Structures are given as structure tokens and as C-alpha cells.
N, C-alpha and C positions, 0 to 999 in steps of 0.2 A: 774710694773711702777706706784707711785700712787703720785697724786698732788694735789695743792691746786691752783683755779681759785678765783684771788680777782675779785673782777667787772664781774663776772661768766654771769650776765642778761645783759648786756652790747653787744655793737656793735660785737669788737671781743674778750668778753670776753662768749660770747656763743657760736661763732665760733669757737673757741681753743678747748672748751668742746665738741663739736659735732670729733672736728677731735683728740683730745686724745683718747675720747670713743673708737673712731672706729681704734684707734692702741689699744685696750683692757687694758688700763690704767685704775685703779681706781679714778676717781678726785672728789674732793671737792669743791662743790664752795661756795662761799659767797658776797653778798651782802645785802646794806639794804635800796635796793630798796628808793632811793634818787628823787625826787620829779624834778628833772633839766626835764625828760619829760615823761609823762604817764606809770604808772607802767603796765596798761594789756600791753602794747609793748614789757619790756622786761622778763613780764612771758613768752607773746609766741616764743620770742628769745630762751628760755628754757625745747620748749614743749619737744623739742625729746631727750633734755638731762636725765630731768624727766623720761622721761619714760625708762630710761636704768636702769639698776638693782644699776652699777658700781659705777652711781652717787648719790653726799648726798647735797642737796640746805641747805642753811647754814646761814638763816636772822641775822645779826649781822652786826653791828656795831664794824669796829677793833678798834677804838681808846678805845672803850667801852668791845669788846667782849675778854676774854682771851685765847689765844693764842699759850702759850703753853702744851699743850695735842694736841692741832691741828699741829701742827711744828715737833714736836719729833715722828710722825707718818709717815712724807711723804718725798721722795725723791727732788721735786720742785715746788716751789710758782712762775705762774706766778701772779704779779703781776700786775695787770691791771688798778685795782680800782681808781678811779677821779675825783673829777669835771671837766666835762672839760667846755671848751668855752671860747674862745678869746675875745670877748665882749660884753660877763658878770663879766667875770674875776676885771674889776672898784666898787669902792665907798665897800658902806659899805657889797654886798657881797664875799668882798673878803675875809673873816672870814670864809666863806667855803672852800672857797680852800687851807686855808692854814691847817685849821680842814682837810680834806677829800688828803690831793695831798701831805704834809710836814708832818705832827704830825700824819697820819696812817700807812706814808709810817715807821718814825722813829720805831714807837712802831711794825713795825711787821720786823720789822731789829734789837728790840733789843729783840723779842720772840727767833726770829733765833738763836741769838749770847749767848744768854742761854739758847740755846734745849742742847741735847744729841745728838742729827741724823744731824744737821746741813744744811740742806736742803739748795739745791743752790736757788738765786731767782733771775728771769730772771722778769726783770720794764721795763715796758713800759711807753719810756720816750716821746720825744715828737721833729718834725723840728722849733719848734716854740721857743727852747732856742736861736737858730741864732739869728734871727732876723731880718732885714734888712739888712746882712751878703756888705764884700767888693768885693768881686767873688765868682761865681759857677762855679760848683759845692761844697758844701762845702763840708769839710772833718773834719773826729774829730781829728783834729790837733787845727785848728781856733776855735777863743777866743769865744766863745756863749755871745751873747749878744741882749736878749731877746728883745721882745717891746714892752710886754702885760703883769700883773699882773698874765698871766694862765700862761705865757714861764718859769716869774722872780718861779712860783710854781715847775716845773716840772725840772726845773735846777736842785732847792733846794734836789730836793728827787734825783737829781741824785747824786749830790754832798753825799750825805746822802748811799749811794749805793758806795760808793770809800771808802767817810772815812770808812764803817761799813768791808770795804774788806782788805784793807790796813791796821788796824790797828786792830781788830775782829777776822779777819780771816773767815768773812762774804763770800763767793763763789756768789757772785753780778753780774748781766751783766746786759748793759740798751744797751737800742734799745733806737733810732729815729724813730721815724716813721715819713713819711711826708705823710701826709692827704690820710688818708683812706678811698676806697672806698667801695663799691657792697654791696649782699643784706643784709639785717638788718643794714643797716648804721643810725644815729642817725636823727631825723627826723630833727632836723637844719642845718645839713649838703646841700651842695649847690650839689653833685646827687642826693639825695633822693629829695630833693622841684624843682632839672629841671626835674625828674622821674615825677612827680607826675602832675607838669603844663604841661609836655605833653601831661600827660595822659588823660588832662580833668580836674586838679584839679586847686588851684592858679596861676596864676601868679608868674611866679620865680621873687623872689628880690633880686634887680643884686646892689651891695653897689658901689659907682663907675664907673666910662668906662668900666671895664670887661677885664683890659691891663693887671692885676695880672696873673704872672705863678706861676703853682704849677705843682710839683712832684708825681703826683699822684699814689698811690700803693693800687693794690688790696687785701683785706683784706685773702686771701689765701692763698696769697704770704708774707704778716704778720703774719699768722698763722704757717708759716712752717720755720719761720729765729724765734720765737720762740718754737719752736719746737726743732732745731738745736742748736739755742742758750744751754738749757740745756743739751745738750752735747759733746760738745766741750771743746776741749781743751784750753781754756785761761784761763789770769790772773784773779784772786778777782777787783770787781772794773773796768774792761773793757768795753765798749761802742763801739757799733756800727750804726752808720747809715744803716737805711732799710726802698728806696727808689726804686722807681718805674722806674726809668732812664729817664722820659722824662721830659720835658718843654713843660707845654699848658698852654693857656690864658684864661680864663673865656670862651672868644668870644671865640674861640677854640672850649671851653668845648658846649657851648649851642646849636651851630653849631651840630656840633656830635651825640649829642642825639637828635638832630632834625630831622637827618638822618635816624639816625635807629629810631625812631620810624614813620618814615613818615611824619612827622608834624614841624609846626613850634612851636619854646616854645613860648607862651605869657611873655614879660618881665614887672616887674615892676622898673623903676629907683630910686632907694635913694644913697641918696650920704656914700660916702666913708665912714668906719667904723674909728675912732680911735682902734690903738693897730693892726688893720692889713698890715700884708706887703707887698710887691710888690709883693717879690718874692719867693718860696724857691728851692730848686735839690740839690740832695745828694748825691756824688761818694760811690758810695759803694762795692770801689775795697776792703776793708777791709775787709765786711762783705764776698766777695769771698771766699779771701783767707784763713780767721781764721775761718769764721763757714762754710763754703763751700758753702752755700748760694747765689743765684741770683736769681732777678724776673722773674718769665715765661709769667706772663701772661696779654698782653697788653690792651693799653684807650679802644680798641675800643671795645675787645670781655668783658673787664670788665663791658665798660656797655651796653651793651648785655645783658648779664647776671644783671645786675643789674635792666633793662628793666624788663624782665623776669619776678623779684621775686615782682615789682611792680607790672603788670598784674594781677600775681597771686594775689597780698593782696589787689586789687578789688575788682579783685572778690569774695574775703574772709568779704568781706564792712571793712574793715578795715581802717580808718579815717586818714587823713593823716595829722600832726600838726607842731607846730615851725616856725624856721625863717631861713633863709640861713646864712649857713657859711661855708669857704673853706677854713680855716686855722686848 
């Protein structure tokens, strides 16, 4: 099997590349190395992949690259590339979200629609499309109501996947990720900052009172869902929740990290931020029945693995960066 992974140097993308290579896939990784966080971190994410002869890295912008010759030669495109972050998606920065999340997806889908081979496209959507839902757990039948510009762009790209599936026969599958964590997590995300704080780094900036509830999903479960979606017999334009199945408040998560590390997490209290939803939680019944997928890594074990990763990174003198985000 031969695949393209967009956003290959990112958190999920790099873990996915490694998993595919371990399964003897050939992988083309595409990444434009945006400045959302430090480029050396992203390049370190790809160290193992680059050492593998079955991996090829192409440093291009999807909106500027001629993609026809790429999509004609692969079986699956795992579209992970996006401008991340709820809080940064307001104001003038929204133009970047339009470019990276909507325009890039449309250009990729157009290239696939005009290709001979017509590879399947597995798109990384987000639980942010639900916003503050009326009930939990949310199902794929619930009406999406994004609560941030970021969520709007992820939903728009998801709609494009559905439209190219229903109108042009492009075999798209959208996966709605619920708060992903684990080794290589982005520096702006909560568990990265929690891990650094409890291991001696800067205090953890807690936005709001810590009552926010999240359905945390370990990165290896996200990777497994992508691989399952690449082969599942589902209709073009299908959409699935990919969630860990829990409901943990930030305060509970802070206490768990402290317990696992054997030290209290230093906290820096901050005001709640616009765009942050109070709760996420997704039903995975459809993914279980149609993809044959279910989460297997619980929060305690996942956090144990993430803390171990941070300890190793600190020993290698990697510098913590960013401000925390839980969505």
C-alpha cells in the first residue's frame, strides 16, 4: 500500500507515518512547516520516518503544489494538515485558517476528483464542529454548531469531503477527533503543558475554573481509526466520531497528572477564553459498527506514556513552548 500523509510533521501526522511504515506501507509525507509552533519540534517528530527508505518528505503548501502527480500514485490520502487552535482562530488570523483548512482541502479533493486512480481520502475533522451541544454524548446525527472560527473551518472542510463524495464519487471518510493527547502532542495543548509543569517547567495556565469536561483520546487510538477508515466498506462522505469514551474535567486531569508524577502541578489561573466549549463527549457506536474500531488506551495509561515521553525529551534538552489549549 502507498499513502500520502498531509501535515506529516505534526502530532497525529508523524505518529501515523510511523505506524504506516511499521506496516510496510510506502509513505509520502507533505508538510509546509508553518510557524504555528517551532519547526525543530516538527522535524524531530519525523526523525524515525525520515530514516526509513520507504518514506519521502515533500515540503510544500497544498494550495501551491501541483498535486495531480502525487494523488495518481497512491491508494490512500490521510489528510491531517490544518491550522490548529481554537483561541488563535479569531481576528485577522482567520485568513490562515481559511487557507490551510478550507482552501487546501478543496484543492486536494479537486486533484483527487481529476485523478485516474482516485485514492480514498481520510480527513481529520474535529469535535469542535459540535460546539456546545444540547446533549452528550454527541452522535454523528446531531446538528453541528461550531463555537469558534476554527470549528467553522473544520466543518466547512468536512462538508467539502461530503460534497466531493456525493457529487463526484471521491471516496472520502471524515473522522471527528475528540481532544487528542499523547507523545508529540502540540506544545500549545493542555497535557503537554501539564506534563512540562509537573516536571519542573513553567506553571500550567488554567483557563477558567477547571470544570471544563473533555473526552480525551490517545494518539495511538486516533492512528488506529485512520487505518481502519482506509479500508472500511463505507459510503463516500461518511463521518465518524473518534473519541476515548471518557468524561474528565480539567481539574480531575490536573490531579491525575500530579498523582502519576508524584508531585503537585503548579497552576497559573487565567480567565476563560472565547471559543472554548464547556464540554465534549462523543458516541463511538457508529465507528465501532462500521469501522470495527474502538478506543483501547485509557486516560491513566495514556498520561503515563505521555509523561514518560516528556521525561525523555527533557533529558535531551528539548525546550517546552506554547500556552495551553484543551479543545
